[in-house]
N, C-alpha and C positions, 0 to 999 in steps of 0.2 A: 504494500500500500504506500501511496505517497503521503507525505504530511499534508493533511487537509489545509486548504487556504480559505480563510473566512474574512469577509469584509461585511460587517453588519449582518445582513440576512442573506448574503450571497456566499455560496460554498462551492469549492472545487474539490472533488473527492474521488477516490478510486485507487486502483481499479475495483470495480464492482461488477457483478453479473447483471446483465440486462434481461428483463423478461417482458412479455407483452409488448414487443417492440413495434412501434408505428412511427418510424422516422423518415420513411421515404414517401409515404402518402398519409393524408389525414385519416384518422379513425372516426367514423361516423356511423355507429351501429344502428341508429334510428333513421338514417337517410334524411336528416333535417337540413343538410347543406351547411351545417355549423360544426363540422368535425374539427378535431385538433390533432396535431402530432403529439404522441405520448409514448412514455416508456415507464416501466416499473423498475426501480433500482433495488437490488438485494444487497444489503450492507451487512457483512458478517458482524455478529454481536461482539466478537473478540476484538474488533477494531475500535478500541476505546477512544483514541484521539479523534477519529472520524465521528463517532457517536456524540462525543462531547461538543464538537464543532457544530453538529446538526442541532443539538439541543440549544446551544447558545444562539444559533440563527433563528430557531423557533421563538425563543424569548425576545430577540430583537424585533421579530415580526409582530409578536404580541404587543410589545411596547408601541410600535408604529400604529397598530390597529386601535389600541386604547385611545391614542391621541386623534387619529384621523378617521376612524371608521365606527368606533363603538362608544361614542359620546362620553369619553373619559373613564370608562370602567370596562373590566373584562366581562363578557357575557357569561351567564351561568353555564350554558352548554356551548362548548367550543370544539369544533372538529379540527384535528391536527393531522397534517399530511404524513408525519413520521409515526409509524405504528409498528407494533410487535405482532407478527402474524403466526406465532407458534401454534395457536389454536385453530388456524384455518385448515381447510381440507387439503389445500395444495401443499404437499410435503416439500416441494422445492423451495418454499419460503421459510420453512422451519429453521431456526438458528440464525435468523436474520432480522434486522430492522428493515422496514419496507417503506419506500416513498414512491408515489405515482406523481410524475412530473409531466406537465402538458404545456403546449404553446400553440398559438395560432400561426406563428411564423415558422417556416421550415428551419429546423436547427441545422447548423453546419455539422457534418459528420466527417471527421478526418482520421487519417492513420497516425502512427507514432511519429512520422516525419512531418506531420501537420499538413499533409496533402489530402484534398477532398477524395472521399471514397465514392466513385461513380457507379460501381457495380452494386445494385440493390441486393444481390445474392450474398454479399459480404456483410450485410447488416441484418442481424437476426437475433432472436431470443436465445440466450445462452452465451453470446459473446461477452467479453470483458472489456470494460471501458473506464476512462476517467471522464467524469461528467461535471458540468457546471450548471448549478441550479440557483434560483433565488426564491426564498420563502417569503410569502407576502400575506397580509391580512385581507379578509374579504367579509362582506356582509351583503347577502343576496337573498331575496324572498324570505326574510326572517331567519335565515341560516347564517351563522358566523363561524369563522375558523381561520386557519393558516394553511394555505395551499402552496404547492411547489411549481414554479415556472421553470421549464426546461430552457436552458440557454444553448449549450453546445456539447458535443460528444467527441471524444477521442478514443477510437478503438485501439486497445493495447494487445489483446490476445484473442485468438479463436477459442471457443469453448464448446462443450457438448450442447448440441441443439436441444432446446426445451420444447415440450409440447409434442413429442413423438416425431415420427417421420425420419427417414434416412435418405442419404444421398443415393443417386442412381449407382454410383460406384460401390457403395456398401450393399445395396439391394442385390446387385448382379455379380458380386465378387466370386461366387462359387458356380456360376453358370458356365457350362461347357458349350461354346458356340460352334465347335468344330463339327458337331453332328447335325447341324441345322440343314434341312433339305433346301437345295438351291432352286427348287422348282418355281419360286416366286420371282426369280431374276428374269 
């Protein structure tokens, strides 16, 4: 892990595992035309410095919200983007802090040399990345909380693809093609 960099409510952290990756196209499950780019960050609980930086960024966002959004006081019910998902059904999230980060603007996704990744196949759930996010307060339709805005992503490593599925190379690794009948040629 890198030493996390925090400025108020902005944090650069990682490498973390990315899940539910929607970085090349907006995710719009309800076909509203208001989709967003999004990713779920899986932050190992053992990464104490990163977790501390995230908690400090949440507190900074709460302080901003108290002044700018919540009329001088913290709401009784406050949804926070940083959560512990050990109790969730998805076992890939166990042992991690989880943040869902979203943005309306397509985030830049670069490699370790800071060059843009143009091949969408190289951006997937399971890859490891350093990520820049900003935690911010909100108050919408009676709900209040601290959400995470996705800024940019630097892919650092390939990882095991999450969500099942294998590459064609893996699927057909043991297939002997020498016995295929050539009558189709």
